[in-house]
C-alpha positions, 0 to 999 in steps of 0.5 A: 063753744056753740057754733064757733067750731062749725064757723072755723070748719066752714073756713072762718078764723077765730080770734080773741079781742084784746080787751077780753085778754085784760078782762080774763086776767082780772077775772082770774085774779078775782076768782071769778074764773077758777084757775083749775077751770081755766087750765081745763078749758085751754086745750079747747081754746088752743084748738079753736083760736087762730095760731098766727093771730090769736089776739086781735089788734087793739085800739091803736092798730085796729083802725089802721088795719081797717084802712082808717088813716087817722090824723094823729100820732102813730101807735107805740108799736107797729102792727107786726111788733104788736102782733108778736107781743099778742102771740107771746101773751097768748102763749103765756096765758095758754101755758102758765102752770101757776097764776103768778106766771100769767101776764100780758106782754105789753112791750120790751125795753131792750132785752127786758120784757114789760108785763101786765101781771095778774095782780095789775089787771084789775087796775087796768080794768078800772082805768078803762071803766073810769074813762067811760064814766068820765066821758059821760060826766063831761057830756053831762057838764056840757048839757048843764052849761048849755042851760037847756032841759034834758032830752025827754024820754023819747028822742025822735028818729029824725033827731037821732039820725041827725046826731049820727050824721054829725058824729059821722061827719066829724069822724070822716073829717079826721080820717081817710078811708074807703068806704068812709069811716062813718060807714065802717064804724056805723055800729060804734057811732050809732050805739055811742049816740044811743047811750048818750041820748039815754044818758040825757033822758029826764027819766030812766037815764043811762047810768054809766057808773052801773054800766061801766063795763060797757066800755069793753062792749063798745070797744068790740064794734071797732072790729066790725070796721075790718070787717070782722064778725063779732061773737058774743053771749051778751044779749045787751050788746045785741039789743043795743045794736038793734035799738041803734038800727045799724046795718052791722047788727047782722055781723054780730052773733051768739055762739048758738046762732053760729050753729045756723049755717045761714048765719055762718054764711052771712059772716063769711061773706060780709059786704058793705052797703051797696052805696059804699061797697067794695070787696070785703076780706074773708070773714072772721069771728072775735 
């Protein structure tokens, strides 16, 4: 667990990203995680992960928790209902005696529970991967319609920052937030622009099919909007954040980096940039 135990001992709380739950189910189904290994690890996980909110809210409710009033229809479940579903899903994952009993509780119809079972999880993962690939397909088609050449191997800093600003202004126009959504979502916006710029390169293009699992990586950046720290072993995530030049890079750490008291202190005292500063809640790690 690296420094996650130390982070918790310092007063932080540890939670699991909702997308990670689906990935775990898919990996259990595929045998990438052996059932015996999962059962052996559960006691340590239960001791580490927050009891009241073991799983962070997903795409529908997380923005609202971050103070982003999205101008769109509300989520299927309100925050309290979704948190109850997440707790029940986590308890099932922690207590199931055989793989067939594992599942994520995604809703209720009267007295009947609606589950995402182990054998359905790979299809859910593929749906998310398909959305990611389709996004880049549509972007490529738009570039072709414009009839212009692909962006070259090098995008200037000015070009990159201009694209970041345009996307930030578009998101700010669709939300109400303090600080602005473009500040809360700085990492997500910048990595999004970075990957699309790489996709438009003439050479060494970003391949969304090969890297379709990036949909789950980029999804983690939503939690930085709370603000909440993100703990990951994926060096690719950290490399992209550094390349995107986001101030939220310092809010992402590996488990080993959390062994450093200075890193833990930074995540427990996250603050918005001075120009958009307001009191931040106690730090969390995902």
